[in-house]
LOLOVEX-601079 format. One record per residue (C-alpha): x, z, y; residue in one letter. Coordinates in steps of 0.2 Angstrom, whole numbers, plus 2048, in hexadecimal, padded with zeros to 3 digits. Example, Ala and Ser with C-alpha at 12.3 -4.5 7.8 and 13.67 -1.06 7.14 Angstrom:
# LOLOVEX-601079
<site><x>83E</x><z>827</z><y>7EA</y><lumba>a</lumba></site>
<site><x>844</x><z>824</z><y>7FB</y><lumba>s</lumba></site>
# end
This chain:
# LOLOVEX-601079
<site><x>858</x><z>581</z><y>ADC</y><lumba>m</lumba></site>
<site><x>846</x><z>57F</z><y>AD9</y><lumba>e</lumba></site>
<site><x>849</x><z>56C</z><y>AD9</y><lumba>a</lumba></site>
<site><x>857</x><z>56D</z><y>ACC</y><lumba>i</lumba></site>
<site><x>84D</x><z>578</z><y>AC0</y><lumba>r</lumba></site>
<site><x>83F</x><z>56B</z><y>AC1</y><lumba>r</lumba></site>
<site><x>84A</x><z>55D</z><y>ABE</y><lumba>r</lumba></site>
<site><x>852</x><z>565</z><y>AAE</y><lumba>i</lumba></site>
<site><x>840</x><z>56A</z><y>AA8</y><lumba>e</lumba></site>
<site><x>83A</x><z>557</z><y>AAA</y><lumba>t</lumba></site>
<site><x>849</x><z>552</z><y>AA1</y><lumba>q</lumba></site>
<site><x>848</x><z>55F</z><y>A93</y><lumba>v</lumba></site>
<site><x>834</x><z>55C</z><y>A91</y><lumba>m</lumba></site>
<site><x>836</x><z>548</z><y>A8F</y><lumba>s</lumba></site>
<site><x>83F</x><z>54D</z><y>A7F</y><lumba>l</lumba></site>
<site><x>831</x><z>556</z><y>A78</y><lumba>t</lumba></site>
<site><x>820</x><z>553</z><y>A6F</y><lumba>g</lumba></site>
<site><x>817</x><z>559</z><y>A7F</y><lumba>l</lumba></site>
<site><x>81C</x><z>549</z><y>A87</y><lumba>s</lumba></site>
<site><x>811</x><z>540</z><y>A7C</y><lumba>l</lumba></site>
<site><x>802</x><z>547</z><y>A84</y><lumba>g</lumba></site>
<site><x>7F6</x><z>549</z><y>A76</y><lumba>q</lumba></site>
<site><x>7F6</x><z>55C</z><y>A73</y><lumba>l</lumba></site>
<site><x>7EE</x><z>56A</z><y>A7F</y><lumba>d</lumba></site>
<site><x>7F9</x><z>579</z><y>A7A</y><lumba>l</lumba></site>
<site><x>7EE</x><z>584</z><y>A87</y><lumba>e</lumba></site>
<site><x>7DD</x><z>582</z><y>A7F</y><lumba>n</lumba></site>
<site><x>7D1</x><z>587</z><y>A77</y><lumba>p</lumba></site>
<site><x>7D4</x><z>599</z><y>A7F</y><lumba>k</lumba></site>
<site><x>7D8</x><z>5A6</z><y>A74</y><lumba>g</lumba></site>
<site><x>7DC</x><z>59B</z><y>A65</y><lumba>d</lumba></site>
<site><x>7EB</x><z>5A2</z><y>A5B</y><lumba>p</lumba></site>
<site><x>7EE</x><z>593</z><y>A51</y><lumba>g</lumba></site>
<site><x>7F6</x><z>593</z><y>A40</y><lumba>l</lumba></site>
<site><x>803</x><z>5A3</z><y>A45</y><lumba>f</lumba></site>
<site><x>7FF</x><z>5AA</z><y>A55</y><lumba>g</lumba></site>
<site><x>809</x><z>5B3</z><y>A64</y><lumba>p</lumba></site>
<site><x>80F</x><z>5C1</z><y>A58</y><lumba>d</lumba></site>
<site><x>818</x><z>5B6</z><y>A4B</y><lumba>s</lumba></site>
<site><x>82A</x><z>5B4</z><y>A47</y><lumba>i</lumba></site>
<site><x>826</x><z>5A1</z><y>A47</y><lumba>s</lumba></site>
<site><x>820</x><z>5A1</z><y>A5A</y><lumba>w</lumba></site>
<site><x>830</x><z>5AB</z><y>A5F</y><lumba>r</lumba></site>
<site><x>83C</x><z>59F</z><y>A54</y><lumba>v</lumba></site>
<site><x>835</x><z>58E</z><y>A5B</y><lumba>h</lumba></site>
<site><x>833</x><z>593</z><y>A6B</y><lumba>g</lumba></site>
<site><x>844</x><z>591</z><y>A70</y><lumba>d</lumba></site>
<site><x>847</x><z>580</z><y>A75</y><lumba>f</lumba></site>
<site><x>85B</x><z>581</z><y>A75</y><lumba>p</lumba></site>
<site><x>85C</x><z>587</z><y>A63</y><lumba>s</lumba></site>
<site><x>84E</x><z>57D</z><y>A5D</y><lumba>m</lumba></site>
<site><x>856</x><z>56E</z><y>A64</y><lumba>l</lumba></site>
<site><x>868</x><z>571</z><y>A5C</y><lumba>v</lumba></site>
<site><x>85E</x><z>575</z><y>A4C</y><lumba>g</lumba></site>
<site><x>854</x><z>566</z><y>A4C</y><lumba>g</lumba></site>
<site><x>863</x><z>55B</z><y>A4D</y><lumba>i</lumba></site>
<site><x>86B</x><z>565</z><y>A3E</y><lumba>s</lumba></site>
<site><x>85B</x><z>564</z><y>A34</y><lumba>a</lumba></site>
<site><x>85B</x><z>550</z><y>A35</y><lumba>l</lumba></site>
<site><x>86E</x><z>54E</z><y>A2F</y><lumba>l</lumba></site>
<site><x>86A</x><z>55A</z><y>A21</y><lumba>l</lumba></site>
<site><x>859</x><z>553</z><y>A1C</y><lumba>q</lumba></site>
<site><x>862</x><z>541</z><y>A1B</y><lumba>l</lumba></site>
<site><x>86F</x><z>546</z><y>A0E</y><lumba>l</lumba></site>
<site><x>85F</x><z>545</z><y>A01</y><lumba>h</lumba></site>
<site><x>85F</x><z>533</z><y>9FB</y><lumba>p</lumba></site>
<site><x>84D</x><z>531</z><y>9FB</y><lumba>l</lumba></site>
<site><x>84A</x><z>53A</z><y>A0C</y><lumba>a</lumba></site>
<site><x>856</x><z>52E</z><y>A13</y><lumba>l</lumba></site>
<site><x>84E</x><z>51F</z><y>A0A</y><lumba>s</lumba></site>
<site><x>83E</x><z>524</z><y>A14</y><lumba>g</lumba></site>
<site><x>845</x><z>523</z><y>A24</y><lumba>v</lumba></site>
<site><x>84F</x><z>516</z><y>A21</y><lumba>w</lumba></site>
<site><x>841</x><z>50A</z><y>A1B</y><lumba>d</lumba></site>
<site><x>833</x><z>50F</z><y>A26</y><lumba>h</lumba></site>
<site><x>83A</x><z>517</z><y>A36</y><lumba>s</lumba></site>
<site><x>83E</x><z>50F</z><y>A45</y><lumba>n</lumba></site>
<site><x>84B</x><z>51B</z><y>A4B</y><lumba>f</lumba></site>
<site><x>857</x><z>50D</z><y>A50</y><lumba>r</lumba></site>
<site><x>84D</x><z>508</z><y>A5C</y><lumba>q</lumba></site>
<site><x>843</x><z>517</z><y>A60</y><lumba>d</lumba></site>
<site><x>84D</x><z>528</z><y>A5E</y><lumba>l</lumba></site>
<site><x>846</x><z>530</z><y>A6C</y><lumba>l</lumba></site>
<site><x>835</x><z>52C</z><y>A67</y><lumba>g</lumba></site>
<site><x>837</x><z>533</z><y>A55</y><lumba>r</lumba></site>
<site><x>83F</x><z>543</z><y>A5E</y><lumba>l</lumba></site>
<site><x>82F</x><z>545</z><y>A68</y><lumba>r</lumba></site>
<site><x>823</x><z>542</z><y>A58</y><lumba>r</lumba></site>
<site><x>82D</x><z>550</z><y>A4F</y><lumba>t</lumba></site>
<site><x>82D</x><z>55B</z><y>A5D</y><lumba>s</lumba></site>
<site><x>81B</x><z>559</z><y>A5F</y><lumba>q</lumba></site>
<site><x>818</x><z>55D</z><y>A4E</y><lumba>f</lumba></site>
<site><x>822</x><z>56C</z><y>A4F</y><lumba>i</lumba></site>
<site><x>81B</x><z>572</z><y>A5E</y><lumba>s</lumba></site>
<site><x>809</x><z>56F</z><y>A5A</y><lumba>g</lumba></site>
<site><x>809</x><z>576</z><y>A49</y><lumba>t</lumba></site>
<site><x>811</x><z>586</z><y>A50</y><lumba>t</lumba></site>
<site><x>809</x><z>588</z><y>A60</y><lumba>f</lumba></site>
<site><x>7FA</x><z>57D</z><y>A61</y><lumba>g</lumba></site>
<site><x>7E9</x><z>583</z><y>A5E</y><lumba>a</lumba></site>
<site><x>7E2</x><z>583</z><y>A4C</y><lumba>t</lumba></site>
<site><x>7D8</x><z>573</z><y>A4D</y><lumba>a</lumba></site>
<site><x>7E7</x><z>569</z><y>A55</y><lumba>d</lumba></site>
<site><x>7F4</x><z>571</z><y>A49</y><lumba>a</lumba></site>
<site><x>7E9</x><z>56A</z><y>A3A</y><lumba>q</lumba></site>
<site><x>7E7</x><z>55A</z><y>A43</y><lumba>w</lumba></site>
<site><x>7FA</x><z>557</z><y>A42</y><lumba>l</lumba></site>
<site><x>7FC</x><z>55C</z><y>A30</y><lumba>i</lumba></site>
<site><x>7EE</x><z>551</z><y>A2B</y><lumba>d</lumba></site>
<site><x>7F5</x><z>543</z><y>A37</y><lumba>k</lumba></site>
<site><x>806</x><z>546</z><y>A2D</y><lumba>v</lumba></site>
<site><x>7FF</x><z>546</z><y>A1C</y><lumba>r</lumba></site>
<site><x>7F8</x><z>534</z><y>A1F</y><lumba>t</lumba></site>
<site><x>808</x><z>52D</z><y>A26</y><lumba>i</lumba></site>
<site><x>810</x><z>534</z><y>A17</y><lumba>h</lumba></site>
<site><x>805</x><z>52A</z><y>A0B</y><lumba>l</lumba></site>
<site><x>80B</x><z>51A</z><y>A12</y><lumba>q</lumba></site>
<site><x>81E</x><z>51F</z><y>A10</y><lumba>v</lumba></site>
<site><x>823</x><z>519</z><y>A00</y><lumba>v</lumba></site>
<site><x>82F</x><z>50D</z><y>9F8</y><lumba>g</lumba></site>
<site><x>83E</x><z>50C</z><y>9ED</y><lumba>t</lumba></site>
<site><x>850</x><z>515</z><y>9F0</y><lumba>a</lumba></site>
<site><x>85F</x><z>50C</z><y>9F1</y><lumba>a</lumba></site>
<site><x>864</x><z>514</z><y>9E0</y><lumba>d</lumba></site>
<site><x>853</x><z>50D</z><y>9D8</y><lumba>g</lumba></site>
<site><x>848</x><z>51D</z><y>9D9</y><lumba>r</lumba></site>
<site><x>838</x><z>51C</z><y>9DE</y><lumba>p</lumba></site>
<site><x>834</x><z>526</z><y>9EF</y><lumba>y</lumba></site>
<site><x>824</x><z>52D</z><y>9F9</y><lumba>a</lumba></site>
<site><x>825</x><z>538</z><y>A07</y><lumba>a</lumba></site>
<site><x>815</x><z>542</z><y>9FF</y><lumba>s</lumba></site>
<site><x>81F</x><z>546</z><y>9F2</y><lumba>d</lumba></site>
<site><x>81E</x><z>55A</z><y>9F0</y><lumba>p</lumba></site>
<site><x>82F</x><z>55D</z><y>9ED</y><lumba>d</lumba></site>
<site><x>837</x><z>551</z><y>9FA</y><lumba>l</lumba></site>
<site><x>82B</x><z>55A</z><y>A06</y><lumba>l</lumba></site>
<site><x>834</x><z>56B</z><y>A02</y><lumba>t</lumba></site>
<site><x>845</x><z>564</z><y>A05</y><lumba>w</lumba></site>
<site><x>840</x><z>55D</z><y>A15</y><lumba>v</lumba></site>
<site><x>837</x><z>56D</z><y>A1B</y><lumba>h</lumba></site>
<site><x>846</x><z>579</z><y>A14</y><lumba>v</lumba></site>
<site><x>853</x><z>56D</z><y>A1C</y><lumba>a</lumba></site>
<site><x>848</x><z>570</z><y>A2C</y><lumba>e</lumba></site>
<site><x>844</x><z>582</z><y>A2D</y><lumba>v</lumba></site>
<site><x>854</x><z>589</z><y>A27</y><lumba>s</lumba></site>
<site><x>85D</x><z>57E</z><y>A35</y><lumba>s</lumba></site>
<site><x>850</x><z>586</z><y>A42</y><lumba>f</lumba></site>
<site><x>855</x><z>597</z><y>A3C</y><lumba>l</lumba></site>
<site><x>867</x><z>595</z><y>A3C</y><lumba>a</lumba></site>
<site><x>866</x><z>58D</z><y>A4C</y><lumba>a</lumba></site>
<site><x>85C</x><z>59D</z><y>A53</y><lumba>h</lumba></site>
<site><x>868</x><z>5A8</z><y>A4B</y><lumba>l</lumba></site>
<site><x>878</x><z>5A2</z><y>A53</y><lumba>r</lumba></site>
<site><x>871</x><z>59E</z><y>A65</y><lumba>y</lumba></site>
<site><x>862</x><z>5A9</z><y>A68</y><lumba>r</lumba></site>
<site><x>862</x><z>5BA</z><y>A5D</y><lumba>n</lumba></site>
<site><x>871</x><z>5BB</z><y>A52</y><lumba>p</lumba></site>
<site><x>86A</x><z>5CE</z><y>A4F</y><lumba>g</lumba></site>
<site><x>85A</x><z>5C8</z><y>A47</y><lumba>m</lumba></site>
<site><x>856</x><z>5D4</z><y>A38</y><lumba>p</lumba></site>
<site><x>856</x><z>5CC</z><y>A26</y><lumba>v</lumba></site>
<site><x>843</x><z>5D2</z><y>A24</y><lumba>a</lumba></site>
<site><x>83E</x><z>5C7</z><y>A33</y><lumba>e</lumba></site>
<site><x>847</x><z>5B7</z><y>A2C</y><lumba>q</lumba></site>
<site><x>83E</x><z>5BA</z><y>A1C</y><lumba>d</lumba></site>
<site><x>82E</x><z>5BA</z><y>A26</y><lumba>a</lumba></site>
<site><x>832</x><z>5AB</z><y>A30</y><lumba>y</lumba></site>
<site><x>835</x><z>5A1</z><y>A20</y><lumba>y</lumba></site>
<site><x>825</x><z>5A8</z><y>A17</y><lumba>d</lumba></site>
<site><x>81B</x><z>5A6</z><y>A28</y><lumba>e</lumba></site>
<site><x>821</x><z>594</z><y>A2A</y><lumba>i</lumba></site>
<site><x>81E</x><z>58E</z><y>A17</y><lumba>a</lumba></site>
<site><x>80C</x><z>58D</z><y>A1B</y><lumba>l</lumba></site>
<site><x>810</x><z>57B</z><y>A25</y><lumba>i</lumba></site>
<site><x>819</x><z>574</z><y>A16</y><lumba>a</lumba></site>
<site><x>80B</x><z>57B</z><y>A0B</y><lumba>d</lumba></site>
<site><x>7FE</x><z>571</z><y>A14</y><lumba>r</lumba></site>
<site><x>808</x><z>563</z><y>A14</y><lumba>l</lumba></site>
<site><x>808</x><z>563</z><y>A01</y><lumba>g</lumba></site>
<site><x>819</x><z>56A</z><y>9FD</y><lumba>a</lumba></site>
<site><x>81C</x><z>574</z><y>9ED</y><lumba>r</lumba></site>
<site><x>827</x><z>585</z><y>9E8</y><lumba>n</lumba></site>
<site><x>82B</x><z>587</z><y>9FB</y><lumba>v</lumba></site>
<site><x>839</x><z>594</z><y>9FD</y><lumba>p</lumba></site>
<site><x>832</x><z>5A2</z><y>A08</y><lumba>r</lumba></site>
<site><x>842</x><z>5AD</z><y>A0A</y><lumba>s</lumba></site>
<site><x>852</x><z>5AD</z><y>A11</y><lumba>r</lumba></site>
<site><x>859</x><z>5AF</z><y>9FE</y><lumba>q</lumba></site>
<site><x>84D</x><z>5A1</z><y>9F8</y><lumba>q</lumba></site>
<site><x>852</x><z>595</z><y>A06</y><lumba>i</lumba></site>
<site><x>865</x><z>599</z><y>A00</y><lumba>s</lumba></site>
<site><x>862</x><z>597</z><y>9ED</y><lumba>d</lumba></site>
<site><x>857</x><z>586</z><y>9F0</y><lumba>y</lumba></site>
<site><x>864</x><z>57F</z><y>9FA</y><lumba>l</lumba></site>
<site><x>872</x><z>583</z><y>9EE</y><lumba>h</lumba></site>
<site><x>867</x><z>57B</z><y>9DF</y><lumba>a</lumba></site>
<site><x>865</x><z>56B</z><y>9EA</y><lumba>m</lumba></site>
<site><x>876</x><z>567</z><y>9EE</y><lumba>r</lumba></site>
<site><x>87A</x><z>55E</z><y>9DF</y><lumba>p</lumba></site>
<site><x>86C</x><z>552</z><y>9E4</y><lumba>q</lumba></site>
<site><x>873</x><z>54F</z><y>9F5</y><lumba>l</lumba></site>
<site><x>87D</x><z>53F</z><y>9FB</y><lumba>r</lumba></site>
<site><x>885</x><z>537</z><y>A09</y><lumba>c</lumba></site>
<site><x>887</x><z>524</z><y>A09</y><lumba>d</lumba></site>
<site><x>889</x><z>515</z><y>A16</y><lumba>e</lumba></site>
<site><x>877</x><z>517</z><y>A1C</y><lumba>r</lumba></site>
<site><x>879</x><z>529</z><y>A1D</y><lumba>s</lumba></site>
<site><x>888</x><z>525</z><y>A29</y><lumba>h</lumba></site>
<site><x>87D</x><z>519</z><y>A33</y><lumba>e</lumba></site>
<site><x>86F</x><z>525</z><y>A37</y><lumba>v</lumba></site>
<site><x>87D</x><z>531</z><y>A3D</y><lumba>v</lumba></site>
<site><x>884</x><z>525</z><y>A48</y><lumba>q</lumba></site>
<site><x>873</x><z>520</z><y>A4E</y><lumba>v</lumba></site>
<site><x>871</x><z>532</z><y>A53</y><lumba>l</lumba></site>
<site><x>881</x><z>536</z><y>A5C</y><lumba>l</lumba></site>
<site><x>880</x><z>525</z><y>A66</y><lumba>a</lumba></site>
<site><x>86D</x><z>52A</z><y>A6C</y><lumba>a</lumba></site>
<site><x>86B</x><z>529</z><y>A7E</y><lumba>p</lumba></site>
<site><x>868</x><z>538</z><y>A8A</y><lumba>a</lumba></site>
<site><x>859</x><z>538</z><y>A95</y><lumba>p</lumba></site>
<site><x>864</x><z>536</z><y>AA3</y><lumba>s</lumba></site>
<site><x>876</x><z>535</z><y>AA8</y><lumba>r</lumba></site>
<site><x>876</x><z>546</z><y>AAE</y><lumba>l</lumba></site>
<site><x>870</x><z>54C</z><y>A9C</y><lumba>a</lumba></site>
<site><x>87C</x><z>543</z><y>A93</y><lumba>q</lumba></site>
<site><x>889</x><z>551</z><y>A91</y><lumba>p</lumba></site>
<site><x>87C</x><z>55D</z><y>A8B</y><lumba>v</lumba></site>
<site><x>875</x><z>551</z><y>A7F</y><lumba>a</lumba></site>
<site><x>887</x><z>54D</z><y>A78</y><lumba>a</lumba></site>
<site><x>889</x><z>561</z><y>A76</y><lumba>l</lumba></site>
<site><x>878</x><z>564</z><y>A6D</y><lumba>m</lumba></site>
<site><x>87C</x><z>556</z><y>A61</y><lumba>l</lumba></site>
<site><x>88E</x><z>55E</z><y>A5E</y><lumba>r</lumba></site>
<site><x>886</x><z>56F</z><y>A5B</y><lumba>a</lumba></site>
<site><x>879</x><z>567</z><y>A4F</y><lumba>g</lumba></site>
<site><x>887</x><z>562</z><y>A45</y><lumba>i</lumba></site>
<site><x>891</x><z>573</z><y>A46</y><lumba>d</lumba></site>
<site><x>881</x><z>57C</z><y>A41</y><lumba>l</lumba></site>
<site><x>882</x><z>573</z><y>A2F</y><lumba>l</lumba></site>
<site><x>887</x><z>57B</z><y>A1F</y><lumba>p</lumba></site>
<site><x>899</x><z>577</z><y>A1C</y><lumba>d</lumba></site>
<site><x>895</x><z>56F</z><y>A0C</y><lumba>w</lumba></site>
<site><x>88A</x><z>563</z><y>A17</y><lumba>a</lumba></site>
<site><x>896</x><z>55F</z><y>A24</y><lumba>c</lumba></site>
<site><x>8A4</x><z>55B</z><y>A17</y><lumba>a</lumba></site>
<site><x>896</x><z>54E</z><y>A0F</y><lumba>l</lumba></site>
<site><x>893</x><z>546</z><y>A1F</y><lumba>l</lumba></site>
<site><x>8A5</x><z>546</z><y>A24</y><lumba>d</lumba></site>
<site><x>8A1</x><z>54E</z><y>A34</y><lumba>l</lumba></site>
<site><x>8AD</x><z>55E</z><y>A32</y><lumba>c</lumba></site>
<site><x>8B3</x><z>565</z><y>A43</y><lumba>q</lumba></site>
<site><x>8C2</x><z>56F</z><y>A48</y><lumba>h</lumba></site>
<site><x>8BF</x><z>582</z><y>A4A</y><lumba>p</lumba></site>
<site><x>8C5</x><z>57F</z><y>A5C</y><lumba>l</lumba></site>
<site><x>8B7</x><z>572</z><y>A5E</y><lumba>q</lumba></site>
<site><x>8A9</x><z>57E</z><y>A55</y><lumba>r</lumba></site>
<site><x>8AE</x><z>58C</z><y>A63</y><lumba>r</lumba></site>
<site><x>8AE</x><z>581</z><y>A72</y><lumba>l</lumba></site>
<site><x>89D</x><z>579</z><y>A6C</y><lumba>i</lumba></site>
<site><x>894</x><z>58B</z><y>A69</y><lumba>r</lumba></site>
<site><x>89C</x><z>590</z><y>A7A</y><lumba>l</lumba></site>
<site><x>894</x><z>581</z><y>A82</y><lumba>g</lumba></site>
<site><x>883</x><z>585</z><y>A7A</y><lumba>i</lumba></site>
<site><x>883</x><z>596</z><y>A7F</y><lumba>n</lumba></site>
<site><x>887</x><z>592</z><y>A90</y><lumba>s</lumba></site>
<site><x>87B</x><z>584</z><y>A90</y><lumba>t</lumba></site>
<site><x>86B</x><z>58C</z><y>A89</y><lumba>a</lumba></site>
<site><x>868</x><z>598</z><y>A96</y><lumba>p</lumba></site>
<site><x>867</x><z>58B</z><y>AA2</y><lumba>v</lumba></site>
<site><x>85A</x><z>581</z><y>A97</y><lumba>l</lumba></site>
<site><x>850</x><z>591</z><y>A94</y><lumba>r</lumba></site>
<site><x>84F</x><z>595</z><y>AA6</y><lumba>w</lumba></site>
<site><x>84A</x><z>583</z><y>AAA</y><lumba>a</lumba></site>
<site><x>83C</x><z>582</z><y>A9D</y><lumba>m</lumba></site>
<site><x>82C</x><z>58B</z><y>AA5</y><lumba>r</lumba></site>
<site><x>81E</x><z>57F</z><y>A9D</y><lumba>d</lumba></site>
<site><x>823</x><z>57C</z><y>A8B</y><lumba>g</lumba></site>
<site><x>819</x><z>57D</z><y>A7B</y><lumba>s</lumba></site>
<site><x>81C</x><z>591</z><y>A7A</y><lumba>a</lumba></site>
<site><x>816</x><z>593</z><y>A8D</y><lumba>q</lumba></site>
<site><x>806</x><z>589</z><y>A8B</y><lumba>r</lumba></site>
<site><x>802</x><z>592</z><y>A7B</y><lumba>a</lumba></site>
<site><x>804</x><z>5A3</z><y>A82</y><lumba>r</lumba></site>
<site><x>7F9</x><z>59D</z><y>A91</y><lumba>r</lumba></site>
<site><x>7EC</x><z>598</z><y>A84</y><lumba>r</lumba></site>
<site><x>7ED</x><z>5AA</z><y>A7D</y><lumba>m</lumba></site>
<site><x>7EB</x><z>5B2</z><y>A8D</y><lumba>g</lumba></site>
<site><x>7FE</x><z>5B9</z><y>A8E</y><lumba>i</lumba></site>
<site><x>808</x><z>5B8</z><y>A9D</y><lumba>g</lumba></site>
# end
């Protein structure tokens, strides 16, 4: 049993930013980072299965914005290195959430520098820049709303509304430091923002190609392939109905029930196997068992 647990953990860890080996989340001792162990952000971001489902859904949602899609299309090597992109995104999220204060700020500064280089002209002729405050707000909202939606579905369905609002208010700090503006800070503000953004969202041939690259992404091993496929389908299922319709990824009710049953059966195994993830390392830094 121990060998199985270790094998699962090794494969899961290979998907995360920890595999890049650039952050020491266990030091310096006692540094709470940007949020600290009592934050809602630690709780939401500390559950690997729901975060993976939420991350997949967030990526699909983000790409419905023509300017966000152009930035990925023109400046990302996602076709050749989708796993690398996943690891780098994971490193940013785990490092800014669980890392020591200096490491979290280092990651934010690093991403801000990268954003300055991501400029161009979208397919519709509009100029774009990854550092655009409004575009940063879109990427942030698509991300954190997906994380919380996955947490509510697969980890804590009874999470009080006040705690959901607290999560959005806390995590807005990251968007603010990246340069976003008018960042929504409550569940109602998030809902209003997404509703207001819908007329700007599109799905074209490039969107469909990115989706196909994601669906065809290789798993860490043959053993992990069924779980990876399940997580991808769960990410699609998590999307708002209007986003599924735009992407032409609508699933039948029976498919959705089977997907959710599959995640609810698989997630406990992944949680059992994960003993040395970002949250666990950060807790050791804070002297919490």
